Backbone bond lengths (Angstrom), bond angles and torsions (degrees), N, CA, C in turn:
res aa  C-N    CA-C-N  psi(-1)  N-CA   C-N-CA  omega(-1)  CA-C   N-CA-C  phi
1 X - - - 1.451 - - 1.530 108.09 -
2 X 1.323 116.30 128.98 1.463 120.49 -179.50 1.526 109.91 -75.06
3 X 1.322 115.52 166.50 1.471 120.20 178.35 1.523 111.23 -60.35
4 X 1.325 115.74 -38.92 1.462 120.16 -179.53 1.532 110.75 -65.87
5 X 1.335 116.39 -43.15 1.465 119.96 178.10 1.532 110.87 -65.21
6 X 1.340 115.37 -38.65 1.467 119.27 178.43 1.525 110.63 -64.45
7 X 1.321 117.59 -43.18 1.470 120.98 177.91 1.521 111.01 -63.19
8 X 1.316 117.20 -39.89 1.468 120.82 179.09 1.529 110.08 -65.71
9 X 1.332 117.00 -41.18 1.472 120.29 178.47 1.525 110.45 -65.66
10 X 1.327 116.62 -39.84 1.470 119.93 178.67 1.522 110.81 -66.18
11 X 1.318 117.42 -39.87 1.465 121.15 178.92 1.526 110.22 -64.29
12 X 1.322 116.89 -41.69 1.469 120.32 178.06 1.528 110.80 -64.63
13 X 1.327 116.53 -42.35 1.463 120.16 178.32 1.525 110.54 -63.61
14 X 1.321 116.95 -38.81 1.471 121.12 178.54 1.528 110.80 -65.15
15 X 1.334 117.62 -41.84 1.471 120.71 176.82 1.524 110.58 -61.49
16 X 1.343 116.27 -43.73 1.464 120.66 178.79 1.525 110.99 -62.63
17 X 1.332 116.82 -43.13 1.459 121.25 -179.57 1.521 110.58 -62.42
18 X 1.324 116.52 -44.94 1.469 119.82 -179.55 1.521 111.13 -64.66
19 X 1.332 116.79 -38.78 1.470 119.85 178.89 1.524 110.64 -62.85
20 X 1.333 116.62 -43.61 1.466 120.77 178.59 1.519 110.09 -63.85
21 X 1.334 116.79 -45.30 1.459 120.46 -178.05 1.523 112.04 -63.96
22 X 1.322 117.63 -34.32 1.457 120.62 179.83 1.529 111.20 -70.67
23 X 1.316 117.15 -28.08 1.456 120.61 -176.63 1.523 113.59 -92.43
24 X 1.338 118.84 -18.97 1.459 119.59 -175.61 1.522 111.30 -94.29
25 X 1.318 114.36 147.11 1.453 120.37 176.05 1.523 108.98 -78.00
26 X 1.334 116.78 170.28 1.460 119.35 178.48 1.524 110.36 -62.22
27 X 1.325 116.95 -39.45 1.470 120.38 178.67 1.521 110.48 -62.10
28 X 1.321 117.10 -43.62 1.463 120.66 178.53 1.529 110.89 -63.77
29 X 1.339 116.94 -39.50 1.459 120.77 178.78 1.523 110.75 -64.61
30 X 1.342 116.73 -44.06 1.462 120.05 178.17 1.526 111.04 -63.14
31 X 1.338 116.50 -41.97 1.467 120.42 177.53 1.528 110.69 -61.13
32 X 1.334 116.79 -44.38 1.468 121.22 -179.95 1.525 110.45 -64.56
33 X 1.340 116.50 -44.97 1.466 119.97 179.39 1.524 111.07 -61.70
34 X 1.319 116.46 -41.33 1.462 120.25 179.72 1.528 110.79 -65.61
35 X 1.316 117.82 -42.59 1.463 120.69 179.76 1.538 111.03 -65.47
36 X 1.330 117.40 -39.06 1.459 120.27 176.98 1.525 110.63 -63.48
37 X 1.324 115.98 -43.33 1.462 120.81 179.34 1.530 111.21 -63.34
38 X 1.323 116.69 -43.44 1.464 120.26 178.72 1.529 111.29 -61.98
39 X 1.321 116.72 -39.84 1.464 120.16 176.97 1.522 111.56 -61.67
40 X 1.319 116.93 -40.82 1.461 120.89 178.44 1.528 110.68 -65.84
41 X 1.319 116.66 -40.86 1.466 120.08 179.40 1.522 111.19 -65.71
42 X 1.313 116.97 -34.66 1.472 120.36 177.91 1.532 111.17 -63.20
43 X 1.306 116.61 -29.16 1.463 120.79 177.30 1.526 110.32 -77.29
44 X 1.325 117.23 -43.65 1.466 121.81 -172.90 1.526 113.40 -76.41
45 X 1.318 117.84 -41.21 1.468 120.64 -170.71 1.521 115.89 -60.09
46 X 1.322 120.80 -45.08 1.470 118.10 -179.42 1.531 112.98 -58.71
47 X 1.324 117.10 -41.69 1.457 120.20 179.08 1.517 111.93 -64.69
48 X 1.307 116.95 -40.62 1.464 121.29 179.33 1.524 109.96 -65.33
49 X 1.315 116.91 -41.77 1.466 120.38 179.82 1.528 111.53 -65.36
50 X 1.325 117.70 -38.41 1.467 121.04 177.14 1.527 109.72 -65.59
51 X 1.328 116.94 -43.89 1.463 120.84 177.87 1.527 110.82 -59.42
52 X 1.316 117.06 -46.18 1.461 121.10 -179.74 1.527 110.60 -63.34
53 X 1.322 117.52 -42.33 1.467 120.87 178.05 1.523 110.88 -62.29
54 X 1.321 116.88 -42.25 1.468 120.88 176.66 1.527 110.28 -58.41
55 X 1.321 115.96 -46.88 1.462 120.02 -178.55 1.528 111.89 -65.20
56 X 1.314 116.98 -33.67 1.468 119.59 177.53 1.525 111.53 -66.91
57 X 1.325 116.90 -31.65 1.469 121.00 -177.45 1.528 113.16 -81.55
58 X 1.311 117.59 -24.01 1.473 121.52 -173.63 1.526 113.56 -54.68
59 X 1.333 121.01 -47.18 1.468 119.35 -176.51 1.530 113.93 -63.11
60 X 1.311 116.27 -18.86 1.457 119.67 -177.90 1.525 112.57 -91.63
61 X 1.334 116.46 -0.77 1.461 120.90 175.46 1.528 108.51 -73.59
62 X 1.300 116.98 149.72 1.463 121.85 -174.37 1.522 113.97 -58.48
63 X 1.314 118.46 -41.66 1.453 120.71 -174.64 1.519 114.85 -82.01
64 X 1.318 118.11 -4.74 1.467 119.89 -174.14 1.524 112.61 -64.07
65 X 1.294 118.58 -26.53 1.469 121.04 -178.93 1.531 112.00 -66.17
66 X 1.335 116.70 -18.58 1.464 120.68 -177.55 1.532 112.99 -93.10
67 X 1.302 119.10 13.62 1.464 120.20 -178.62 1.529 110.23 -75.69
68 X 1.318 114.26 156.01 1.463 119.64 176.70 1.526 109.17 -80.20
69 X 1.312 116.40 169.04 1.467 120.57 176.91 1.529 110.30 -60.92
70 X 1.335 116.75 -39.06 1.471 120.97 177.72 1.526 110.75 -60.63
71 X 1.340 116.96 -47.92 1.464 120.98 -179.76 1.519 111.45 -63.28
72 X 1.339 116.20 -39.90 1.470 119.84 177.32 1.523 110.44 -61.24
73 X 1.338 117.24 -43.43 1.465 121.27 -179.46 1.526 111.61 -67.26
74 X 1.339 116.74 -41.47 1.472 120.33 176.88 1.524 109.63 -62.15
75 X 1.323 115.96 -43.46 1.469 119.84 178.22 1.527 110.59 -58.16
76 X 1.314 117.90 -48.65 1.456 120.84 -176.52 1.534 110.84 -65.30
77 X 1.333 117.60 -41.98 1.464 121.29 176.75 1.531 110.10 -60.64
78 X 1.324 116.27 -43.83 1.462 121.46 179.88 1.524 110.95 -64.25
79 X 1.317 116.67 -43.75 1.464 120.77 177.04 1.523 110.67 -60.06
80 X 1.327 117.29 -44.00 1.468 121.29 179.33 1.526 111.45 -63.03
81 X 1.342 116.92 -41.44 1.463 120.67 177.47 1.529 111.14 -63.87
82 X 1.323 116.86 -42.28 1.475 120.53 178.97 1.525 110.27 -64.57
83 X 1.320 116.79 -41.74 1.468 120.38 177.69 1.526 110.50 -61.85
84 X 1.330 116.44 -51.57 1.466 120.36 -178.10 1.531 111.13 -63.04
85 X 1.344 117.62 -39.58 1.458 120.79 177.04 1.522 111.71 -62.79
86 X 1.321 116.14 -42.95 1.467 120.50 177.87 1.518 110.62 -61.78
87 X 1.316 116.53 -44.96 1.471 120.81 179.66 1.526 110.26 -60.66
88 X 1.325 117.22 -45.96 1.468 120.20 -179.94 1.525 111.95 -62.17
89 X 1.327 116.97 -40.64 1.464 119.84 -177.60 1.526 112.41 -73.44
90 X 1.307 117.47 -27.26 1.471 120.56 178.91 1.529 111.61 -89.73
91 X 1.328 117.88 -21.44 1.469 122.89 -174.87 1.530 115.19 -53.61
92 X 1.331 120.79 -34.30 1.471 118.00 178.03 1.533 113.80 -59.90
93 X 1.330 116.65 -27.70 1.467 119.27 -179.52 1.525 112.13 -64.99
94 X 1.344 119.74 -53.87 1.465 117.43 177.58 1.533 112.84 -64.77
95 X 1.338 117.19 -32.36 1.468 118.79 176.65 1.523 109.60 -59.26
96 X 1.331 115.18 -46.89 1.461 119.39 -179.96 1.531 111.27 -63.36
97 X 1.334 116.09 -45.16 1.459 119.49 -178.73 1.534 111.53 -62.50
98 X 1.320 116.94 -41.12 1.469 120.67 -176.11 1.523 113.23 -79.08
99 X 1.317 117.64 -16.56 1.470 120.57 177.67 1.528 111.68 -113.83
100 X 1.331 116.88 13.33 1.459 122.31 -177.93 1.524 110.54 -56.05
101 X 1.311 115.41 132.86 1.468 124.38 178.94 1.526 113.90 64.28
102 X 1.311 116.49 20.78 1.460 120.61 174.95 1.536 110.58 -105.80
103 X 1.334 116.38 11.86 1.463 122.87 178.19 1.526 111.29 57.55
104 X 1.330 115.34 50.35 1.459 122.25 -177.93 1.534 112.27 -111.48
105 X 1.327 117.30 22.65 1.465 119.69 -174.57 1.526 112.09 -62.05
106 X 1.324 118.38 -39.45 1.462 120.43 178.78 1.534 109.64 -59.74
107 X 1.336 116.59 -46.59 1.464 120.72 178.69 1.531 110.09 -64.24
108 X 1.320 116.89 -41.95 1.462 120.95 179.66 1.525 110.89 -58.43
109 X 1.320 117.57 -48.65 1.461 121.30 -178.52 1.526 110.02 -63.05
110 X 1.312 117.40 -43.87 1.464 121.58 -179.31 1.530 111.81 -64.83
111 X 1.314 116.20 -49.29 1.471 121.01 -178.86 1.522 110.38 -67.28
112 X 1.332 116.96 -43.85 1.468 120.32 179.89 1.526 110.99 -61.79
113 X 1.322 117.30 -37.60 1.465 120.40 177.45 1.527 110.33 -61.49
114 X 1.322 117.34 -48.00 1.472 120.94 -179.95 1.525 111.28 -63.88
115 X 1.328 116.20 -42.73 1.468 119.71 179.33 1.526 111.55 -64.54
116 X 1.316 116.77 -37.34 1.464 120.71 179.22 1.527 110.38 -66.07
117 X 1.322 117.29 -43.50 1.465 120.13 177.62 1.527 110.08 -61.91
118 X 1.329 116.96 -46.30 1.473 120.45 178.76 1.527 110.31 -62.42
119 X 1.337 116.70 -44.15 1.459 121.02 -179.89 1.516 112.42 -61.00
120 X 1.325 116.74 -42.31 1.462 119.99 179.36 1.533 111.17 -68.01
121 X 1.322 117.43 -36.40 1.472 120.19 176.14 1.529 109.83 -63.39
122 X 1.320 116.90 -41.85 1.467 120.60 178.42 1.527 111.40 -67.06
123 X 1.323 117.10 -37.52 1.472 120.71 176.36 1.526 109.78 -64.34
124 X 1.322 117.67 -40.55 1.470 120.61 177.57 1.528 110.05 -61.37
125 X 1.338 117.03 -42.57 1.465 120.06 176.66 1.524 111.02 -63.15
126 X 1.325 116.38 -42.61 1.473 119.97 -179.91 1.523 111.00 -63.60
127 X 1.324 117.51 -44.12 1.458 120.27 -178.73 1.529 110.84 -68.08
128 X 1.308 117.05 -35.74 1.464 120.55 175.30 1.526 109.43 -66.34
129 X 1.340 115.97 -39.33 1.465 120.29 176.43 1.518 112.25 -62.76
130 X 1.325 117.00 -39.18 1.471 120.49 176.58 1.524 109.96 -62.43
131 X 1.333 116.50 -42.55 1.466 119.99 177.67 1.528 110.22 -61.20
132 X 1.316 116.78 -43.75 1.464 121.37 178.81 1.523 110.89 -61.40
133 X 1.315 116.61 -47.86 1.464 121.18 -177.70 1.529 111.77 -63.18
134 X 1.314 116.30 -50.72 1.466 119.71 -176.69 1.528 111.39 -66.31
135 X 1.322 117.01 -43.06 1.464 118.22 -179.83 1.527 111.20 -68.12
136 X 1.335 117.95 -31.72 1.463 120.57 177.00 1.527 111.18 -68.55
137 X 1.319 117.01 -36.48 1.473 120.70 178.65 1.531 110.62 -71.00
138 X 1.324 116.72 -39.50 1.463 120.24 -172.16 1.525 115.52 -92.00
139 X 1.332 117.74 -28.37 1.455 120.28 -171.70 1.530 110.43 -130.05
140 X 1.303 115.40 -177.02 1.456 121.32 178.69 1.518 111.93 -85.56
141 X 1.312 115.65 -178.83 1.462 120.20 -175.85 1.531 114.62 -63.46
142 X 1.316 118.12 -34.44 1.468 119.60 -178.49 1.527 110.45 -65.00
143 X 1.326 116.33 -49.35 1.469 120.07 178.63 1.525 110.50 -62.63
144 X 1.302 117.30 -38.91 1.465 121.33 178.78 1.521 110.90 -61.23
145 X 1.308 116.90 -48.19 1.469 120.88 -178.72 1.522 110.85 -64.62
146 X 1.333 116.38 -46.76 1.464 120.28 -177.41 1.528 110.94 -65.04
147 X 1.329 118.11 -48.27 1.467 120.42 -177.28 1.531 111.47 -66.41
148 X 1.313 117.59 -38.10 1.467 120.34 179.16 1.527 110.46 -69.24
149 X 1.320 116.70 -42.05 1.467 120.17 178.20 1.528 111.05 -63.58
150 X 1.338 116.87 -40.26 1.468 119.97 177.89 1.528 111.30 -65.37
151 X 1.328 117.08 -41.83 1.464 120.23 177.75 1.527 110.52 -61.58
152 X 1.328 116.49 -47.18 1.466 120.49 179.26 1.530 110.49 -61.74
153 X 1.324 116.98 -41.79 1.460 120.75 179.67 1.525 111.76 -63.41
154 X 1.328 117.26 -40.13 1.471 120.26 176.75 1.522 111.49 -59.92
155 X 1.322 116.65 -45.47 1.461 119.69 178.55 1.528 111.40 -63.21
156 X 1.312 116.55 -46.35 1.465 120.14 -178.95 1.529 110.01 -61.03
157 X 1.332 116.54 -45.71 1.463 120.16 -177.28 1.533 112.82 -69.91
158 X 1.342 116.58 -50.44 1.465 119.70 -173.14 1.522 113.98 -82.90
159 X 1.314 117.58 -31.41 1.471 120.53 -178.70 1.526 112.22 -98.52
160 X 1.322 117.99 -11.85 1.452 121.01 -176.96 1.511 113.24 -122.33
161 X 1.329 116.01 -70.39 1.460 121.31 -173.62 1.530 112.02 -60.10
162 X 1.315 117.35 -49.16 1.471 120.93 -177.17 1.533 112.32 -58.03
163 X 1.343 119.24 -54.13 1.470 117.12 179.83 1.527 113.40 -66.76
164 X 1.332 118.17 -35.99 1.465 119.60 179.64 1.525 111.48 -69.10
165 X 1.319 116.12 -34.17 1.472 120.15 176.68 1.525 110.49 -61.84
166 X 1.322 116.41 -45.17 1.464 120.11 -179.82 1.533 110.61 -71.77
167 X 1.293 117.28 -32.11 1.470 120.31 177.68 1.516 110.31 -64.93
168 X 1.325 116.55 -43.02 1.482 120.17 -179.37 1.530 111.84 -72.48
169 X 1.321 117.00 -30.62 1.472 120.17 176.52 1.518 110.79 -63.50
170 X 1.333 115.36 -35.72 1.463 121.54 -175.66 1.512 111.56 -68.35
171 X 1.305 116.74 -27.08 1.470 119.60 -175.32 1.482 112.80 -83.23
């Protein structure tokens, strides 16, 4: 897709978004935002839970006792990031349950959005940490540095720069 076609598609999407926003009530907008957020969480949570389960099992593997102090520290940092990311991504559920029927949907959507962003950032750190740990165990320092830097760059570019670039274009 050329830049011109991409701009035309973005302009059409922006017109559609504005038309929908002009026709929907605040309640409808909050409902739509909440449903979109829930759909995103349904995609993210299974992967995060598998990552956390993997990290929980690692210390019980036979070779784990032979790790270096650096690898042990990377493992623990990665485990902590996976735990915190999981907590952030699941946190909207208890918030919703504990504020159910108290007309807190605006707060729920706002808080859940922030928690989801924080949770995804922590998951990116955890996944980068897994790359660092595994590449350090299996390969030398050059491969470890390159693979970890590439993993971090992918997260920064695809989970950060790309969406923020399009967000700023829209304004």
